[in-house]
TORMIRO-584098 format. One record per atom (N, C-alpha, C): residue number from 1; residue in one letter; x, y, z. Coordinates in steps of 0.001 Angstrom, whole numbers, plus 500000, padded with zeros to 6 digits. Layout:
N
ATOM;NUM;a;X;Y;Z
...
END
This chain:
109
ATOM;1;m;504441;481407;499220
ATOM;1;m;504856;482362;500262
ATOM;1;m;503668;483370;499849
ATOM;2;a;503920;484273;500400
ATOM;2;a;503460;485518;500157
ATOM;2;a;503600;486263;498948
ATOM;3;y;502496;486639;498457
ATOM;3;y;502465;487573;497249
ATOM;3;y;502701;489427;497779
ATOM;4;v;503387;489435;497088
ATOM;4;v;504344;490797;497679
ATOM;4;v;504254;491956;496441
ATOM;5;v;503459;493238;497064
ATOM;5;v;503422;494303;495949
ATOM;5;v;504056;495536;496531
ATOM;6;c;504827;496115;495941
ATOM;6;c;505462;497469;496566
ATOM;6;c;505195;498558;495206
ATOM;7;a;504714;499514;495708
ATOM;7;a;504449;500435;494898
ATOM;7;a;504997;502073;495662
ATOM;8;t;505481;502727;494574
ATOM;8;t;505896;504106;494971
ATOM;8;t;504773;504806;494129
ATOM;9;w;504188;505928;495150
ATOM;9;w;503665;507243;494721
ATOM;9;w;504181;508525;495135
ATOM;10;k;504132;509074;493852
ATOM;10;k;504728;510551;494020
ATOM;10;k;503045;511641;494243
ATOM;11;a;503095;512277;495237
ATOM;11;a;502121;513066;495189
ATOM;11;a;502176;514322;494374
ATOM;12;a;501554;515244;493874
ATOM;12;a;501371;516166;492958
ATOM;12;a;501575;517301;493780
ATOM;13;a;502501;518471;493225
ATOM;13;a;502484;519521;494344
ATOM;13;a;501130;520014;494945
ATOM;14;g;501528;520128;496103
ATOM;14;g;500581;520833;497392
ATOM;14;g;499479;519617;497645
ATOM;15;q;499166;518142;497384
ATOM;15;q;498536;516931;497585
ATOM;15;q;499132;516302;498738
ATOM;16;e;500682;516490;498798
ATOM;16;e;501025;515249;499982
ATOM;16;e;500114;515070;501309
ATOM;17;d;499651;516054;501734
ATOM;17;d;498923;515958;502984
ATOM;17;d;497439;515165;502405
ATOM;18;a;497155;515423;501863
ATOM;18;a;495936;514623;501213
ATOM;18;a;495811;513274;500645
ATOM;19;v;497241;513280;500022
ATOM;19;v;497364;511549;499688
ATOM;19;v;498028;511033;500836
ATOM;20;l;498625;511445;501962
ATOM;20;l;498906;510674;503316
ATOM;20;l;497354;510077;503782
ATOM;21;g;496447;511408;503893
ATOM;21;g;495305;511022;504610
ATOM;21;g;494317;509913;503899
ATOM;22;l;494794;509788;502756
ATOM;22;l;494251;508806;501675
ATOM;22;l;494784;507440;501974
ATOM;23;l;496099;507652;502063
ATOM;23;l;496687;506468;502425
ATOM;23;l;496659;505847;503743
ATOM;24;t;496439;506510;504675
ATOM;24;t;495994;506007;505874
ATOM;24;t;494454;505370;505833
ATOM;25;q;493553;505824;505362
ATOM;25;q;492464;505267;505057
ATOM;25;q;492484;504146;504091
ATOM;26;i;493361;503824;503358
ATOM;26;i;493454;502658;502329
ATOM;26;i;494129;501255;503500
ATOM;27;s;494840;502087;504103
ATOM;27;s;496004;501034;505014
ATOM;27;s;494858;500383;506031
ATOM;28;a;494377;501421;506715
ATOM;28;a;493228;500588;507705
ATOM;28;a;492136;499768;506809
ATOM;29;a;491642;499984;505855
ATOM;29;a;490582;499005;505120
ATOM;29;a;491308;498054;504781
ATOM;30;s;492529;497981;503973
ATOM;30;s;493035;496699;503476
ATOM;30;s;493635;495973;504454
ATOM;31;s;493980;496544;505472
ATOM;31;s;494458;495704;506899
ATOM;31;s;493332;494690;507285
ATOM;32;a;492100;495206;506853
ATOM;32;a;490822;494298;507679
ATOM;32;a;490521;493563;506737
ATOM;33;e;491432;492983;505363
ATOM;33;e;490646;492034;504768
ATOM;33;e;491463;490719;505254
ATOM;34;p;490770;489656;505048
ATOM;34;p;491054;488529;505557
ATOM;34;p;492478;488079;505133
ATOM;35;g;492848;488211;503488
ATOM;35;g;494079;488041;502890
ATOM;35;g;495183;488884;503185
ATOM;36;c;494903;489890;503249
ATOM;36;c;495968;491147;503740
ATOM;36;c;496907;490675;504763
ATOM;37;l;497980;490554;504557
ATOM;37;l;499058;490122;505931
ATOM;37;l;499796;491140;506247
ATOM;38;l;499648;492363;505427
ATOM;38;l;500231;493484;506112
ATOM;38;l;500155;494879;504868
ATOM;39;f;500155;496062;505136
ATOM;39;f;500174;497260;504685
ATOM;39;f;500558;498090;505342
ATOM;40;w;502286;498378;504831
ATOM;40;w;502774;499345;505360
ATOM;40;w;503004;500612;504365
ATOM;41;v;502971;501609;504903
ATOM;41;v;503286;503292;504597
ATOM;41;v;504073;503706;504906
ATOM;42;h;505069;504184;503567
ATOM;42;h;506434;504622;504078
ATOM;42;h;506353;506026;503224
ATOM;43;r;506889;507117;503854
ATOM;43;r;507265;508538;503490
ATOM;43;r;508998;508708;502975
ATOM;44;s;509597;509099;502134
ATOM;44;s;510562;509683;501943
ATOM;44;s;511144;510613;502921
ATOM;45;m;512159;510433;503233
ATOM;45;m;512831;511480;504148
ATOM;45;m;513808;512589;503154
ATOM;46;a;513581;512205;502143
ATOM;46;a;514347;513063;501151
ATOM;46;a;513275;514001;500484
ATOM;47;d;512205;513410;500135
ATOM;47;d;511147;514122;499549
ATOM;47;d;509795;513919;500197
ATOM;48;p;509047;514510;501011
ATOM;48;p;507795;514279;501376
ATOM;48;p;506417;514185;500314
ATOM;49;r;506785;514304;499156
ATOM;49;r;505590;514308;498533
ATOM;49;r;505849;512521;498064
ATOM;50;t;507096;511699;497892
ATOM;50;t;507309;510330;497866
ATOM;50;t;506765;509635;498786
ATOM;51;f;505794;508556;498261
ATOM;51;f;505291;507406;499356
ATOM;51;f;505863;506259;498852
ATOM;52;f;506064;505047;499891
ATOM;52;f;506222;504075;499370
ATOM;52;f;505411;502853;500035
ATOM;53;l;504797;502179;499454
ATOM;53;l;503611;501269;499836
ATOM;53;l;504391;499938;499677
ATOM;54;y;504193;498946;500931
ATOM;54;y;504782;497505;501013
ATOM;54;y;503499;496905;501692
ATOM;55;e;502735;495968;500894
ATOM;55;e;501893;494987;500930
ATOM;55;e;502010;493756;500820
ATOM;56;q;501656;492721;501741
ATOM;56;q;501825;491472;501452
ATOM;56;q;500365;490809;501655
ATOM;57;y;500322;489899;500580
ATOM;57;y;498946;488982;500627
ATOM;57;y;499357;487764;500838
ATOM;58;a;498597;486890;501196
ATOM;58;a;498533;485472;501429
ATOM;58;a;498733;484860;499938
ATOM;59;s;498032;485761;498975
ATOM;59;s;498311;484901;497694
ATOM;59;s;497684;485889;496491
ATOM;60;e;498039;485510;495381
ATOM;60;e;497901;486285;494329
ATOM;60;e;496026;486676;494262
ATOM;61;a;495492;485525;494525
ATOM;61;a;493799;485853;494768
ATOM;61;a;493378;486816;495413
ATOM;62;d;493993;486921;496762
ATOM;62;d;493907;487692;497648
ATOM;62;d;494237;489136;497311
ATOM;63;f;495640;489443;496577
ATOM;63;f;495915;490807;496120
ATOM;63;f;494455;490929;495287
ATOM;64;q;494312;490147;494377
ATOM;64;q;492919;490646;493290
ATOM;64;q;491717;491089;493756
ATOM;65;a;491322;490254;494957
ATOM;65;a;490441;490668;495533
ATOM;65;a;490335;492029;496492
ATOM;66;h;491606;492238;496652
ATOM;66;h;492073;493392;497280
ATOM;66;h;491760;494533;495947
ATOM;67;a;492402;494451;494936
ATOM;67;a;492467;495442;493984
ATOM;67;a;490892;495326;493261
ATOM;68;a;489937;494431;493607
ATOM;68;a;488594;494713;493504
ATOM;68;a;487812;495187;494157
ATOM;69;s;488091;495514;495113
ATOM;69;s;487436;495979;496684
ATOM;69;s;486609;497464;496248
ATOM;70;d;485539;497705;496931
ATOM;70;d;485129;498886;497023
ATOM;70;d;485959;499865;497374
ATOM;71;h;486925;499622;498600
ATOM;71;h;487670;501037;499033
ATOM;71;h;488652;501111;497990
ATOM;72;v;489303;500098;497344
ATOM;72;v;490288;500465;496661
ATOM;72;v;489813;501358;495060
ATOM;73;r;488308;500930;494975
ATOM;73;r;487828;501736;493955
ATOM;73;r;487607;503246;494496
ATOM;74;r;486971;503253;495599
ATOM;74;r;486899;504750;496195
ATOM;74;r;487828;505382;496529
ATOM;75;i;488707;505056;497354
ATOM;75;i;490139;505738;498080
ATOM;75;i;491036;506113;496824
ATOM;76;v;491585;504954;496286
ATOM;76;v;492356;504961;495080
ATOM;76;v;492092;505152;493825
ATOM;77;l;490983;504467;493281
ATOM;77;l;490818;504885;491951
ATOM;77;l;489970;506207;491387
ATOM;78;d;488998;506347;492184
ATOM;78;d;488157;507716;492272
ATOM;78;d;488729;508630;493079
ATOM;79;d;489710;508832;493787
ATOM;79;d;490210;509950;494517
ATOM;79;d;491950;510086;494259
ATOM;80;a;492596;509348;495159
ATOM;80;a;494236;509402;495202
ATOM;80;a;494845;509338;494064
ATOM;81;v;494780;508634;492920
ATOM;81;v;495239;508702;491462
ATOM;81;v;495125;510419;491177
ATOM;82;h;494180;510697;491273
ATOM;82;h;493962;512012;490768
ATOM;82;h;494816;513227;491306
ATOM;83;r;495458;512737;492577
ATOM;83;r;496410;513230;493209
ATOM;83;r;497750;513097;493102
ATOM;84;l;498177;512308;492182
ATOM;84;l;499463;512077;491973
ATOM;84;l;499968;512526;490739
ATOM;85;e;501195;512686;490859
ATOM;85;e;502019;512778;489567
ATOM;85;e;502677;511784;488985
ATOM;86;e;502907;510687;489969
ATOM;86;e;503597;509462;489334
ATOM;86;e;502883;508563;490315
ATOM;87;r;503036;507120;489746
ATOM;87;r;502268;505756;490517
ATOM;87;r;503118;504764;489961
ATOM;88;r;503674;503951;490502
ATOM;88;r;504478;502702;490065
ATOM;88;r;504211;501579;491057
ATOM;89;r;504386;500040;490228
ATOM;89;r;503827;499216;491181
ATOM;89;r;504853;498100;490674
ATOM;90;e;505205;497067;491474
ATOM;90;e;506190;495842;491501
ATOM;90;e;505703;495036;492030
ATOM;91;v;505660;493307;491419
ATOM;91;v;505075;492454;492442
ATOM;91;v;506115;491769;492734
ATOM;92;f;506632;490840;493628
ATOM;92;f;507548;489899;494176
ATOM;92;f;506718;488806;494972
ATOM;93;e;507806;487749;495021
ATOM;93;e;507249;486500;496167
ATOM;93;e;508275;486767;497022
ATOM;94;l;507678;486489;498663
ATOM;94;l;508557;486432;499689
ATOM;94;l;509118;485022;499511
ATOM;95;l;510514;485130;499879
ATOM;95;l;511434;484048;499453
ATOM;95;l;511926;483165;500780
ATOM;96;v;512021;484428;501832
ATOM;96;v;513135;484279;502997
ATOM;96;v;512498;484885;504015
ATOM;97;p;511238;484503;504655
ATOM;97;p;510561;485555;505714
ATOM;97;p;511264;485688;506810
ATOM;98;e;512044;485104;507373
ATOM;98;e;512909;484761;508681
ATOM;98;e;514055;486164;508478
ATOM;99;a;514263;486420;507124
ATOM;99;a;515415;487190;507241
ATOM;99;a;514733;488505;507312
ATOM;100;a;513689;488765;507468
ATOM;100;a;513021;490134;507843
ATOM;100;a;513122;490748;509053
ATOM;101;g;513297;489773;510186
ATOM;101;g;513408;489615;511747
ATOM;101;g;512507;490722;512279
ATOM;102;a;511400;490889;511672
ATOM;102;a;510396;491615;512200
ATOM;102;a;509055;491236;512093
ATOM;103;q;508305;491279;513348
ATOM;103;q;506734;490666;512972
ATOM;103;q;505873;491930;512105
ATOM;104;g;505001;491225;511239
ATOM;104;g;504473;491882;510111
ATOM;104;g;503035;492170;510873
ATOM;105;r;503173;493985;510887
ATOM;105;r;502114;494690;511744
ATOM;105;r;501718;495471;510497
ATOM;106;s;500520;496046;510583
ATOM;106;s;500195;497375;509796
ATOM;106;s;500544;498452;510709
ATOM;107;i;500312;499588;510224
ATOM;107;i;500320;501065;510976
ATOM;107;i;499165;500749;511903
ATOM;108;h;498297;500078;511666
ATOM;108;h;496988;499959;512418
ATOM;108;h;496737;499195;513564
ATOM;109;g;497844;498172;513380
ATOM;109;g;497590;496872;514477
ATOM;109;g;499094;496311;514774
END
């Protein structure tokens, strides 16, 4: 089953547009990875500084390759994390994919 990563990012005050731009870049780059099944970026309707990322990878090894990629280093580690007030991540295993009811597509595909 798929390896799922859910992350919540809270942008520092005044950084929400820059963070959204970086999330758009990382989504596009990550979606091109062979082991990335989907990479969805959401924004809180109650707090525009809060973003939720839903990522699916074919395996934990594919996620590790993603985490070690140049685009994660450049976009996330060298830039985005310095614009955040808070960053959390949790890992899940997808158990019942039929229950999702939607085809996996990234915001770019």
